[in-house]
mmCIF entry with sequence, helices, sheets and N, C-alpha, C, O atoms, coordinates in Angstrom:
data_MODEL
# 
_entry.id   MODEL 
# 
_entity.id                         1 
_entity.type                       polymer 
_entity.pdbx_number_of_molecules   1 
# 
_entity_poly.entity_id                      1 
_entity_poly.type                           'polypeptide(L)' 
_entity_poly.nstd_linkage                   no 
_entity_poly.nstd_monomer                   no 
_entity_poly.pdbx_seq_one_letter_code       
;(UNK)(UNK)(UNK)(UNK)(UNK)(UNK)(UNK)(UNK)(UNK)(UNK)(UNK)(UNK)(UNK)(UNK)(UNK)(UNK)
(UNK)(UNK)(UNK)(UNK)(UNK)(UNK)(UNK)(UNK)(UNK)(UNK)(UNK)(UNK)(UNK)(UNK)(UNK)(UNK)
(UNK)(UNK)(UNK)(UNK)(UNK)(UNK)(UNK)(UNK)(UNK)(UNK)(UNK)(UNK)(UNK)(UNK)(UNK)(UNK)
(UNK)(UNK)(UNK)
;
_entity_poly.pdbx_seq_one_letter_code_can   XXXXXXXXXXXXXXXXXXXXXXXXXXXXXXXXXXXXXXXXXXXXXXXXXXX 
_entity_poly.pdbx_strand_id                 A 
# 
loop_
_entity_poly_seq.entity_id 
_entity_poly_seq.num 
_entity_poly_seq.mon_id 
_entity_poly_seq.hetero 
1 1  UNK n 
1 2  UNK n 
1 3  UNK n 
1 4  UNK n 
1 5  UNK n 
1 6  UNK n 
1 7  UNK n 
1 8  UNK n 
1 9  UNK n 
1 10 UNK n 
1 11 UNK n 
1 12 UNK n 
1 13 UNK n 
1 14 UNK n 
1 15 UNK n 
1 16 UNK n 
1 17 UNK n 
1 18 UNK n 
1 19 UNK n 
1 20 UNK n 
1 21 UNK n 
1 22 UNK n 
1 23 UNK n 
1 24 UNK n 
1 25 UNK n 
1 26 UNK n 
1 27 UNK n 
1 28 UNK n 
1 29 UNK n 
1 30 UNK n 
1 31 UNK n 
1 32 UNK n 
1 33 UNK n 
1 34 UNK n 
1 35 UNK n 
1 36 UNK n 
1 37 UNK n 
1 38 UNK n 
1 39 UNK n 
1 40 UNK n 
1 41 UNK n 
1 42 UNK n 
1 43 UNK n 
1 44 UNK n 
1 45 UNK n 
1 46 UNK n 
1 47 UNK n 
1 48 UNK n 
1 49 UNK n 
1 50 UNK n 
1 51 UNK n 
# 
_struct_asym.id          A 
_struct_asym.entity_id   1 
# 
loop_
_struct_conf.conf_type_id 
_struct_conf.id 
_struct_conf.pdbx_PDB_helix_id 
_struct_conf.beg_label_comp_id 
_struct_conf.beg_label_asym_id 
_struct_conf.beg_label_seq_id 
_struct_conf.pdbx_beg_PDB_ins_code 
_struct_conf.end_label_comp_id 
_struct_conf.end_label_asym_id 
_struct_conf.end_label_seq_id 
_struct_conf.pdbx_end_PDB_ins_code 
_struct_conf.beg_auth_comp_id 
_struct_conf.beg_auth_asym_id 
_struct_conf.beg_auth_seq_id 
_struct_conf.end_auth_comp_id 
_struct_conf.end_auth_asym_id 
_struct_conf.end_auth_seq_id 
_struct_conf.pdbx_PDB_helix_class 
_struct_conf.details 
_struct_conf.pdbx_PDB_helix_length 
HELX_P HELX_P1 AA1 UNK A 2  ? UNK A 4  ? UNK A 2  UNK A 4  5 ? 3  
HELX_P HELX_P2 AA2 UNK A 6  ? UNK A 13 ? UNK A 6  UNK A 13 1 ? 8  
HELX_P HELX_P3 AA3 UNK A 27 ? UNK A 31 ? UNK A 27 UNK A 31 1 ? 5  
HELX_P HELX_P4 AA4 UNK A 39 ? UNK A 48 ? UNK A 39 UNK A 48 1 ? 10 
# 
_struct_conf_type.id          HELX_P 
_struct_conf_type.criteria    ? 
_struct_conf_type.reference   ? 
# 
loop_
_atom_site.group_PDB 
_atom_site.id 
_atom_site.type_symbol 
_atom_site.label_atom_id 
_atom_site.label_alt_id 
_atom_site.label_comp_id 
_atom_site.label_asym_id 
_atom_site.label_entity_id 
_atom_site.label_seq_id 
_atom_site.pdbx_PDB_ins_code 
_atom_site.Cartn_x 
_atom_site.Cartn_y 
_atom_site.Cartn_z 
_atom_site.occupancy 
_atom_site.B_iso_or_equiv 
_atom_site.pdbx_formal_charge 
_atom_site.auth_seq_id 
_atom_site.auth_comp_id 
_atom_site.auth_asym_id 
_atom_site.auth_atom_id 
_atom_site.pdbx_PDB_model_num 
ATOM 1   N N  . UNK A 1 1  ? -42.915 107.711 47.488 1.00 0.00 ? 1  UNK A N  1 
ATOM 2   C CA . UNK A 1 1  ? -41.562 107.970 47.898 1.00 0.00 ? 1  UNK A CA 1 
ATOM 3   C C  . UNK A 1 1  ? -40.688 108.186 46.708 1.00 0.00 ? 1  UNK A C  1 
ATOM 4   O O  . UNK A 1 1  ? -39.704 108.922 46.791 1.00 0.00 ? 1  UNK A O  1 
ATOM 5   N N  . UNK A 1 2  ? -40.980 107.629 45.707 1.00 0.00 ? 2  UNK A N  1 
ATOM 6   C CA . UNK A 1 2  ? -40.137 107.820 44.479 1.00 0.00 ? 2  UNK A CA 1 
ATOM 7   C C  . UNK A 1 2  ? -40.462 108.892 43.626 1.00 0.00 ? 2  UNK A C  1 
ATOM 8   O O  . UNK A 1 2  ? -39.798 109.129 42.617 1.00 0.00 ? 2  UNK A O  1 
ATOM 9   N N  . UNK A 1 3  ? -41.615 109.670 44.028 1.00 0.00 ? 3  UNK A N  1 
ATOM 10  C CA . UNK A 1 3  ? -42.007 110.776 43.123 1.00 0.00 ? 3  UNK A CA 1 
ATOM 11  C C  . UNK A 1 3  ? -41.195 111.967 43.374 1.00 0.00 ? 3  UNK A C  1 
ATOM 12  O O  . UNK A 1 3  ? -41.386 112.934 42.637 1.00 0.00 ? 3  UNK A O  1 
ATOM 13  N N  . UNK A 1 4  ? -40.292 112.048 44.327 1.00 0.00 ? 4  UNK A N  1 
ATOM 14  C CA . UNK A 1 4  ? -39.536 113.177 44.648 1.00 0.00 ? 4  UNK A CA 1 
ATOM 15  C C  . UNK A 1 4  ? -38.038 113.124 44.253 1.00 0.00 ? 4  UNK A C  1 
ATOM 16  O O  . UNK A 1 4  ? -37.169 113.782 44.825 1.00 0.00 ? 4  UNK A O  1 
ATOM 17  N N  . UNK A 1 5  ? -37.818 112.262 43.201 1.00 0.00 ? 5  UNK A N  1 
ATOM 18  C CA . UNK A 1 5  ? -36.448 112.172 42.738 1.00 0.00 ? 5  UNK A CA 1 
ATOM 19  C C  . UNK A 1 5  ? -36.378 112.659 41.377 1.00 0.00 ? 5  UNK A C  1 
ATOM 20  O O  . UNK A 1 5  ? -37.385 112.735 40.672 1.00 0.00 ? 5  UNK A O  1 
ATOM 21  N N  . UNK A 1 6  ? -35.183 113.002 40.971 1.00 0.00 ? 6  UNK A N  1 
ATOM 22  C CA . UNK A 1 6  ? -35.010 113.569 39.512 1.00 0.00 ? 6  UNK A CA 1 
ATOM 23  C C  . UNK A 1 6  ? -35.357 114.962 39.378 1.00 0.00 ? 6  UNK A C  1 
ATOM 24  O O  . UNK A 1 6  ? -35.527 115.727 40.327 1.00 0.00 ? 6  UNK A O  1 
ATOM 25  N N  . UNK A 1 7  ? -35.458 115.266 38.125 1.00 0.00 ? 7  UNK A N  1 
ATOM 26  C CA . UNK A 1 7  ? -35.683 116.810 37.739 1.00 0.00 ? 7  UNK A CA 1 
ATOM 27  C C  . UNK A 1 7  ? -37.149 117.236 38.332 1.00 0.00 ? 7  UNK A C  1 
ATOM 28  O O  . UNK A 1 7  ? -37.229 118.318 38.914 1.00 0.00 ? 7  UNK A O  1 
ATOM 29  N N  . UNK A 1 8  ? -38.148 116.527 38.218 1.00 0.00 ? 8  UNK A N  1 
ATOM 30  C CA . UNK A 1 8  ? -39.528 116.959 38.688 1.00 0.00 ? 8  UNK A CA 1 
ATOM 31  C C  . UNK A 1 8  ? -39.519 117.176 40.281 1.00 0.00 ? 8  UNK A C  1 
ATOM 32  O O  . UNK A 1 8  ? -40.115 118.102 40.831 1.00 0.00 ? 8  UNK A O  1 
ATOM 33  N N  . UNK A 1 9  ? -38.831 116.285 40.887 1.00 0.00 ? 9  UNK A N  1 
ATOM 34  C CA . UNK A 1 9  ? -38.732 116.462 42.352 1.00 0.00 ? 9  UNK A CA 1 
ATOM 35  C C  . UNK A 1 9  ? -37.992 117.725 42.686 1.00 0.00 ? 9  UNK A C  1 
ATOM 36  O O  . UNK A 1 9  ? -38.406 118.504 43.545 1.00 0.00 ? 9  UNK A O  1 
ATOM 37  N N  . UNK A 1 10 ? -36.889 117.919 41.997 1.00 0.00 ? 10 UNK A N  1 
ATOM 38  C CA . UNK A 1 10 ? -36.126 119.253 42.218 1.00 0.00 ? 10 UNK A CA 1 
ATOM 39  C C  . UNK A 1 10 ? -37.036 120.425 41.952 1.00 0.00 ? 10 UNK A C  1 
ATOM 40  O O  . UNK A 1 10 ? -37.060 121.349 42.765 1.00 0.00 ? 10 UNK A O  1 
ATOM 41  N N  . UNK A 1 11 ? -37.749 120.451 40.921 1.00 0.00 ? 11 UNK A N  1 
ATOM 42  C CA . UNK A 1 11 ? -38.639 121.645 40.608 1.00 0.00 ? 11 UNK A CA 1 
ATOM 43  C C  . UNK A 1 11 ? -39.762 121.855 41.625 1.00 0.00 ? 11 UNK A C  1 
ATOM 44  O O  . UNK A 1 11 ? -40.145 122.993 41.895 1.00 0.00 ? 11 UNK A O  1 
ATOM 45  N N  . UNK A 1 12 ? -40.355 120.638 42.256 1.00 0.00 ? 12 UNK A N  1 
ATOM 46  C CA . UNK A 1 12 ? -41.343 120.743 43.259 1.00 0.00 ? 12 UNK A CA 1 
ATOM 47  C C  . UNK A 1 12 ? -40.800 121.490 44.475 1.00 0.00 ? 12 UNK A C  1 
ATOM 48  O O  . UNK A 1 12 ? -41.532 122.315 45.022 1.00 0.00 ? 12 UNK A O  1 
ATOM 49  N N  . UNK A 1 13 ? -39.580 121.263 44.934 1.00 0.00 ? 13 UNK A N  1 
ATOM 50  C CA . UNK A 1 13 ? -39.129 121.742 46.103 1.00 0.00 ? 13 UNK A CA 1 
ATOM 51  C C  . UNK A 1 13 ? -38.241 123.120 45.867 1.00 0.00 ? 13 UNK A C  1 
ATOM 52  O O  . UNK A 1 13 ? -37.799 123.715 46.849 1.00 0.00 ? 13 UNK A O  1 
ATOM 53  N N  . UNK A 1 14 ? -38.045 123.510 44.783 1.00 0.00 ? 14 UNK A N  1 
ATOM 54  C CA . UNK A 1 14 ? -37.272 124.671 44.427 1.00 0.00 ? 14 UNK A CA 1 
ATOM 55  C C  . UNK A 1 14 ? -38.151 125.909 44.305 1.00 0.00 ? 14 UNK A C  1 
ATOM 56  O O  . UNK A 1 14 ? -39.297 125.755 43.883 1.00 0.00 ? 14 UNK A O  1 
ATOM 57  N N  . UNK A 1 15 ? -37.767 126.983 44.599 1.00 0.00 ? 15 UNK A N  1 
ATOM 58  C CA . UNK A 1 15 ? -38.476 128.236 44.565 1.00 0.00 ? 15 UNK A CA 1 
ATOM 59  C C  . UNK A 1 15 ? -38.060 128.932 43.219 1.00 0.00 ? 15 UNK A C  1 
ATOM 60  O O  . UNK A 1 15 ? -37.021 129.588 43.145 1.00 0.00 ? 15 UNK A O  1 
ATOM 61  N N  . UNK A 1 16 ? -38.880 128.768 42.203 1.00 0.00 ? 16 UNK A N  1 
ATOM 62  C CA . UNK A 1 16 ? -38.450 129.425 40.867 1.00 0.00 ? 16 UNK A CA 1 
ATOM 63  C C  . UNK A 1 16 ? -38.536 131.029 40.980 1.00 0.00 ? 16 UNK A C  1 
ATOM 64  O O  . UNK A 1 16 ? -39.451 131.608 41.564 1.00 0.00 ? 16 UNK A O  1 
ATOM 65  N N  . UNK A 1 17 ? -37.607 131.576 40.429 1.00 0.00 ? 17 UNK A N  1 
ATOM 66  C CA . UNK A 1 17 ? -37.363 133.062 40.379 1.00 0.00 ? 17 UNK A CA 1 
ATOM 67  C C  . UNK A 1 17 ? -37.285 133.551 38.988 1.00 0.00 ? 17 UNK A C  1 
ATOM 68  O O  . UNK A 1 17 ? -36.843 132.833 38.092 1.00 0.00 ? 17 UNK A O  1 
ATOM 69  N N  . UNK A 1 18 ? -37.692 134.722 38.791 1.00 0.00 ? 18 UNK A N  1 
ATOM 70  C CA . UNK A 1 18 ? -37.530 135.318 37.482 1.00 0.00 ? 18 UNK A CA 1 
ATOM 71  C C  . UNK A 1 18 ? -36.022 135.776 37.264 1.00 0.00 ? 18 UNK A C  1 
ATOM 72  O O  . UNK A 1 18 ? -35.347 136.178 38.211 1.00 0.00 ? 18 UNK A O  1 
ATOM 73  N N  . UNK A 1 19 ? -35.602 135.707 36.155 1.00 0.00 ? 19 UNK A N  1 
ATOM 74  C CA . UNK A 1 19 ? -34.304 136.024 35.721 1.00 0.00 ? 19 UNK A CA 1 
ATOM 75  C C  . UNK A 1 19 ? -34.155 137.217 34.810 1.00 0.00 ? 19 UNK A C  1 
ATOM 76  O O  . UNK A 1 19 ? -34.719 137.119 33.720 1.00 0.00 ? 19 UNK A O  1 
ATOM 77  N N  . UNK A 1 20 ? -33.512 138.296 35.063 1.00 0.00 ? 20 UNK A N  1 
ATOM 78  C CA . UNK A 1 20 ? -33.373 139.357 34.177 1.00 0.00 ? 20 UNK A CA 1 
ATOM 79  C C  . UNK A 1 20 ? -31.972 139.432 33.566 1.00 0.00 ? 20 UNK A C  1 
ATOM 80  O O  . UNK A 1 20 ? -30.952 139.455 34.255 1.00 0.00 ? 20 UNK A O  1 
ATOM 81  N N  . UNK A 1 21 ? -31.988 139.467 32.232 1.00 0.00 ? 21 UNK A N  1 
ATOM 82  C CA . UNK A 1 21 ? -30.778 139.507 31.534 1.00 0.00 ? 21 UNK A CA 1 
ATOM 83  C C  . UNK A 1 21 ? -30.661 140.719 30.677 1.00 0.00 ? 21 UNK A C  1 
ATOM 84  O O  . UNK A 1 21 ? -31.517 140.980 29.832 1.00 0.00 ? 21 UNK A O  1 
ATOM 85  N N  . UNK A 1 22 ? -29.562 141.500 30.894 1.00 0.00 ? 22 UNK A N  1 
ATOM 86  C CA . UNK A 1 22 ? -29.434 142.715 30.123 1.00 0.00 ? 22 UNK A CA 1 
ATOM 87  C C  . UNK A 1 22 ? -28.918 142.467 28.758 1.00 0.00 ? 22 UNK A C  1 
ATOM 88  O O  . UNK A 1 22 ? -28.263 141.448 28.541 1.00 0.00 ? 22 UNK A O  1 
ATOM 89  N N  . UNK A 1 23 ? -29.183 143.380 27.762 1.00 0.00 ? 23 UNK A N  1 
ATOM 90  C CA . UNK A 1 23 ? -28.828 143.107 26.438 1.00 0.00 ? 23 UNK A CA 1 
ATOM 91  C C  . UNK A 1 23 ? -27.410 143.652 26.200 1.00 0.00 ? 23 UNK A C  1 
ATOM 92  O O  . UNK A 1 23 ? -26.830 144.086 27.196 1.00 0.00 ? 23 UNK A O  1 
ATOM 93  N N  . UNK A 1 24 ? -26.865 143.685 25.192 1.00 0.00 ? 24 UNK A N  1 
ATOM 94  C CA . UNK A 1 24 ? -25.506 144.089 24.937 1.00 0.00 ? 24 UNK A CA 1 
ATOM 95  C C  . UNK A 1 24 ? -25.427 145.648 24.917 1.00 0.00 ? 24 UNK A C  1 
ATOM 96  O O  . UNK A 1 24 ? -24.378 146.189 25.266 1.00 0.00 ? 24 UNK A O  1 
ATOM 97  N N  . UNK A 1 25 ? -26.388 146.309 24.563 1.00 0.00 ? 25 UNK A N  1 
ATOM 98  C CA . UNK A 1 25 ? -26.457 147.691 24.615 1.00 0.00 ? 25 UNK A CA 1 
ATOM 99  C C  . UNK A 1 25 ? -27.464 148.222 25.692 1.00 0.00 ? 25 UNK A C  1 
ATOM 100 O O  . UNK A 1 25 ? -28.641 147.862 25.657 1.00 0.00 ? 25 UNK A O  1 
ATOM 101 N N  . UNK A 1 26 ? -27.036 149.003 26.564 1.00 0.00 ? 26 UNK A N  1 
ATOM 102 C CA . UNK A 1 26 ? -27.933 149.596 27.563 1.00 0.00 ? 26 UNK A CA 1 
ATOM 103 C C  . UNK A 1 26 ? -28.604 150.869 27.065 1.00 0.00 ? 26 UNK A C  1 
ATOM 104 O O  . UNK A 1 26 ? -28.039 151.958 27.168 1.00 0.00 ? 26 UNK A O  1 
ATOM 105 N N  . UNK A 1 27 ? -29.846 150.724 26.510 1.00 0.00 ? 27 UNK A N  1 
ATOM 106 C CA . UNK A 1 27 ? -30.609 151.810 25.926 1.00 0.00 ? 27 UNK A CA 1 
ATOM 107 C C  . UNK A 1 27 ? -30.964 152.949 26.923 1.00 0.00 ? 27 UNK A C  1 
ATOM 108 O O  . UNK A 1 27 ? -31.012 154.126 26.565 1.00 0.00 ? 27 UNK A O  1 
ATOM 109 N N  . UNK A 1 28 ? -31.204 152.543 28.170 1.00 0.00 ? 28 UNK A N  1 
ATOM 110 C CA . UNK A 1 28 ? -31.544 153.556 29.111 1.00 0.00 ? 28 UNK A CA 1 
ATOM 111 C C  . UNK A 1 28 ? -30.299 154.502 29.469 1.00 0.00 ? 28 UNK A C  1 
ATOM 112 O O  . UNK A 1 28 ? -30.455 155.708 29.661 1.00 0.00 ? 28 UNK A O  1 
ATOM 113 N N  . UNK A 1 29 ? -29.150 153.917 29.538 1.00 0.00 ? 29 UNK A N  1 
ATOM 114 C CA . UNK A 1 29 ? -28.044 154.747 29.633 1.00 0.00 ? 29 UNK A CA 1 
ATOM 115 C C  . UNK A 1 29 ? -27.807 155.650 28.433 1.00 0.00 ? 29 UNK A C  1 
ATOM 116 O O  . UNK A 1 29 ? -27.439 156.808 28.625 1.00 0.00 ? 29 UNK A O  1 
ATOM 117 N N  . UNK A 1 30 ? -28.004 155.169 27.173 1.00 0.00 ? 30 UNK A N  1 
ATOM 118 C CA . UNK A 1 30 ? -27.736 155.908 25.998 1.00 0.00 ? 30 UNK A CA 1 
ATOM 119 C C  . UNK A 1 30 ? -28.901 157.081 26.043 1.00 0.00 ? 30 UNK A C  1 
ATOM 120 O O  . UNK A 1 30 ? -28.627 158.231 25.700 1.00 0.00 ? 30 UNK A O  1 
ATOM 121 N N  . UNK A 1 31 ? -30.003 156.767 26.418 1.00 0.00 ? 31 UNK A N  1 
ATOM 122 C CA . UNK A 1 31 ? -31.044 157.845 26.298 1.00 0.00 ? 31 UNK A CA 1 
ATOM 123 C C  . UNK A 1 31 ? -30.914 158.779 27.341 1.00 0.00 ? 31 UNK A C  1 
ATOM 124 O O  . UNK A 1 31 ? -31.567 159.819 27.257 1.00 0.00 ? 31 UNK A O  1 
ATOM 125 N N  . UNK A 1 32 ? -30.107 158.568 28.409 1.00 0.00 ? 32 UNK A N  1 
ATOM 126 C CA . UNK A 1 32 ? -29.870 159.441 29.482 1.00 0.00 ? 32 UNK A CA 1 
ATOM 127 C C  . UNK A 1 32 ? -31.017 159.461 30.552 1.00 0.00 ? 32 UNK A C  1 
ATOM 128 O O  . UNK A 1 32 ? -31.259 160.435 31.265 1.00 0.00 ? 32 UNK A O  1 
ATOM 129 N N  . UNK A 1 33 ? -31.659 158.326 30.577 1.00 0.00 ? 33 UNK A N  1 
ATOM 130 C CA . UNK A 1 33 ? -32.841 158.193 31.536 1.00 0.00 ? 33 UNK A CA 1 
ATOM 131 C C  . UNK A 1 33 ? -32.498 157.527 32.855 1.00 0.00 ? 33 UNK A C  1 
ATOM 132 O O  . UNK A 1 33 ? -33.392 157.153 33.613 1.00 0.00 ? 33 UNK A O  1 
ATOM 133 N N  . UNK A 1 34 ? -31.202 157.372 33.138 1.00 0.00 ? 34 UNK A N  1 
ATOM 134 C CA . UNK A 1 34 ? -30.813 156.734 34.367 1.00 0.00 ? 34 UNK A CA 1 
ATOM 135 C C  . UNK A 1 34 ? -30.537 157.828 35.369 1.00 0.00 ? 34 UNK A C  1 
ATOM 136 O O  . UNK A 1 34 ? -30.076 158.874 34.912 1.00 0.00 ? 34 UNK A O  1 
ATOM 137 N N  . UNK A 1 35 ? -30.748 157.744 36.652 1.00 0.00 ? 35 UNK A N  1 
ATOM 138 C CA . UNK A 1 35 ? -30.357 158.783 37.649 1.00 0.00 ? 35 UNK A CA 1 
ATOM 139 C C  . UNK A 1 35 ? -28.850 158.956 37.686 1.00 0.00 ? 35 UNK A C  1 
ATOM 140 O O  . UNK A 1 35 ? -28.126 157.996 37.423 1.00 0.00 ? 35 UNK A O  1 
ATOM 141 N N  . UNK A 1 36 ? -28.381 160.069 37.984 1.00 0.00 ? 36 UNK A N  1 
ATOM 142 C CA . UNK A 1 36 ? -29.062 161.371 38.250 1.00 0.00 ? 36 UNK A CA 1 
ATOM 143 C C  . UNK A 1 36 ? -29.576 161.865 36.975 1.00 0.00 ? 36 UNK A C  1 
ATOM 144 O O  . UNK A 1 36 ? -28.857 161.793 35.978 1.00 0.00 ? 36 UNK A O  1 
ATOM 145 N N  . UNK A 1 37 ? -30.828 162.393 36.907 1.00 0.00 ? 37 UNK A N  1 
ATOM 146 C CA . UNK A 1 37 ? -31.393 162.930 35.770 1.00 0.00 ? 37 UNK A CA 1 
ATOM 147 C C  . UNK A 1 37 ? -30.865 164.221 35.460 1.00 0.00 ? 37 UNK A C  1 
ATOM 148 O O  . UNK A 1 37 ? -30.678 165.000 36.394 1.00 0.00 ? 37 UNK A O  1 
ATOM 149 N N  . UNK A 1 38 ? -30.570 164.599 34.176 1.00 0.00 ? 38 UNK A N  1 
ATOM 150 C CA . UNK A 1 38 ? -29.977 165.828 33.722 1.00 0.00 ? 38 UNK A CA 1 
ATOM 151 C C  . UNK A 1 38 ? -30.943 166.613 32.927 1.00 0.00 ? 38 UNK A C  1 
ATOM 152 O O  . UNK A 1 38 ? -32.143 166.348 32.858 1.00 0.00 ? 38 UNK A O  1 
ATOM 153 N N  . UNK A 1 39 ? -30.353 167.593 32.333 1.00 0.00 ? 39 UNK A N  1 
ATOM 154 C CA . UNK A 1 39 ? -31.218 168.541 31.491 1.00 0.00 ? 39 UNK A CA 1 
ATOM 155 C C  . UNK A 1 39 ? -31.725 167.818 30.248 1.00 0.00 ? 39 UNK A C  1 
ATOM 156 O O  . UNK A 1 39 ? -32.757 168.207 29.700 1.00 0.00 ? 39 UNK A O  1 
ATOM 157 N N  . UNK A 1 40 ? -31.033 166.779 29.786 1.00 0.00 ? 40 UNK A N  1 
ATOM 158 C CA . UNK A 1 40 ? -31.611 166.023 28.655 1.00 0.00 ? 40 UNK A CA 1 
ATOM 159 C C  . UNK A 1 40 ? -32.972 165.278 28.896 1.00 0.00 ? 40 UNK A C  1 
ATOM 160 O O  . UNK A 1 40 ? -33.775 165.157 27.971 1.00 0.00 ? 40 UNK A O  1 
ATOM 161 N N  . UNK A 1 41 ? -33.212 164.802 30.097 1.00 0.00 ? 41 UNK A N  1 
ATOM 162 C CA . UNK A 1 41 ? -34.371 164.219 30.389 1.00 0.00 ? 41 UNK A CA 1 
ATOM 163 C C  . UNK A 1 41 ? -35.488 165.275 30.713 1.00 0.00 ? 41 UNK A C  1 
ATOM 164 O O  . UNK A 1 41 ? -36.661 165.080 30.394 1.00 0.00 ? 41 UNK A O  1 
ATOM 165 N N  . UNK A 1 42 ? -35.066 166.387 31.353 1.00 0.00 ? 42 UNK A N  1 
ATOM 166 C CA . UNK A 1 42 ? -36.009 167.523 31.545 1.00 0.00 ? 42 UNK A CA 1 
ATOM 167 C C  . UNK A 1 42 ? -36.455 168.105 30.260 1.00 0.00 ? 42 UNK A C  1 
ATOM 168 O O  . UNK A 1 42 ? -37.614 168.508 30.160 1.00 0.00 ? 42 UNK A O  1 
ATOM 169 N N  . UNK A 1 43 ? -35.599 168.183 29.235 1.00 0.00 ? 43 UNK A N  1 
ATOM 170 C CA . UNK A 1 43 ? -36.118 168.667 27.943 1.00 0.00 ? 43 UNK A CA 1 
ATOM 171 C C  . UNK A 1 43 ? -36.971 167.641 27.255 1.00 0.00 ? 43 UNK A C  1 
ATOM 172 O O  . UNK A 1 43 ? -37.923 168.026 26.575 1.00 0.00 ? 43 UNK A O  1 
ATOM 173 N N  . UNK A 1 44 ? -36.679 166.259 27.391 1.00 0.00 ? 44 UNK A N  1 
ATOM 174 C CA . UNK A 1 44 ? -37.576 165.418 26.787 1.00 0.00 ? 44 UNK A CA 1 
ATOM 175 C C  . UNK A 1 44 ? -38.911 165.333 27.365 1.00 0.00 ? 44 UNK A C  1 
ATOM 176 O O  . UNK A 1 44 ? -39.886 165.155 26.635 1.00 0.00 ? 44 UNK A O  1 
ATOM 177 N N  . UNK A 1 45 ? -39.023 165.452 28.666 1.00 0.00 ? 45 UNK A N  1 
ATOM 178 C CA . UNK A 1 45 ? -40.394 165.462 29.337 1.00 0.00 ? 45 UNK A CA 1 
ATOM 179 C C  . UNK A 1 45 ? -41.063 166.834 29.028 1.00 0.00 ? 45 UNK A C  1 
ATOM 180 O O  . UNK A 1 45 ? -42.292 166.888 28.966 1.00 0.00 ? 45 UNK A O  1 
ATOM 181 N N  . UNK A 1 46 ? -40.373 167.839 28.852 1.00 0.00 ? 46 UNK A N  1 
ATOM 182 C CA . UNK A 1 46 ? -41.074 169.170 28.592 1.00 0.00 ? 46 UNK A CA 1 
ATOM 183 C C  . UNK A 1 46 ? -41.667 169.073 27.216 1.00 0.00 ? 46 UNK A C  1 
ATOM 184 O O  . UNK A 1 46 ? -42.749 169.585 26.930 1.00 0.00 ? 46 UNK A O  1 
ATOM 185 N N  . UNK A 1 47 ? -40.931 168.408 26.388 1.00 0.00 ? 47 UNK A N  1 
ATOM 186 C CA . UNK A 1 47 ? -41.642 168.227 24.999 1.00 0.00 ? 47 UNK A CA 1 
ATOM 187 C C  . UNK A 1 47 ? -42.833 167.355 24.938 1.00 0.00 ? 47 UNK A C  1 
ATOM 188 O O  . UNK A 1 47 ? -43.745 167.549 24.135 1.00 0.00 ? 47 UNK A O  1 
ATOM 189 N N  . UNK A 1 48 ? -42.813 166.341 25.841 1.00 0.00 ? 48 UNK A N  1 
ATOM 190 C CA . UNK A 1 48 ? -43.858 165.308 25.836 1.00 0.00 ? 48 UNK A CA 1 
ATOM 191 C C  . UNK A 1 48 ? -45.093 165.819 26.600 1.00 0.00 ? 48 UNK A C  1 
ATOM 192 O O  . UNK A 1 48 ? -46.217 165.410 26.311 1.00 0.00 ? 48 UNK A O  1 
ATOM 193 N N  . UNK A 1 49 ? -44.878 166.705 27.563 1.00 0.00 ? 49 UNK A N  1 
ATOM 194 C CA . UNK A 1 49 ? -46.195 167.138 28.294 1.00 0.00 ? 49 UNK A CA 1 
ATOM 195 C C  . UNK A 1 49 ? -46.700 168.340 27.695 1.00 0.00 ? 49 UNK A C  1 
ATOM 196 O O  . UNK A 1 49 ? -45.987 169.313 27.446 1.00 0.00 ? 49 UNK A O  1 
ATOM 197 N N  . UNK A 1 50 ? -48.044 168.266 27.444 1.00 0.00 ? 50 UNK A N  1 
ATOM 198 C CA . UNK A 1 50 ? -48.678 169.418 26.700 1.00 0.00 ? 50 UNK A CA 1 
ATOM 199 C C  . UNK A 1 50 ? -49.251 170.178 27.952 1.00 0.00 ? 50 UNK A C  1 
ATOM 200 O O  . UNK A 1 50 ? -49.731 169.604 28.930 1.00 0.00 ? 50 UNK A O  1 
ATOM 201 N N  . UNK A 1 51 ? -49.140 171.558 27.800 1.00 0.00 ? 51 UNK A N  1 
ATOM 202 C CA . UNK A 1 51 ? -49.634 172.523 28.743 1.00 0.00 ? 51 UNK A CA 1 
ATOM 203 C C  . UNK A 1 51 ? -51.039 173.114 28.348 1.00 0.00 ? 51 UNK A C  1 
ATOM 204 O O  . UNK A 1 51 ? -51.580 173.952 29.069 1.00 0.00 ? 51 UNK A O  1 
# 
């Protein structure tokens, strides 16, 4: 009965979830890779894909 008290008891019955924290600078936004995609991403993909 006493095993379910305190921090360990709380962890036993809690559903742990991952936490995502963004950094100070949003690199995806600076690179232009967030939707809606524009000509910048099209040019980048064109240079990366070999024909």
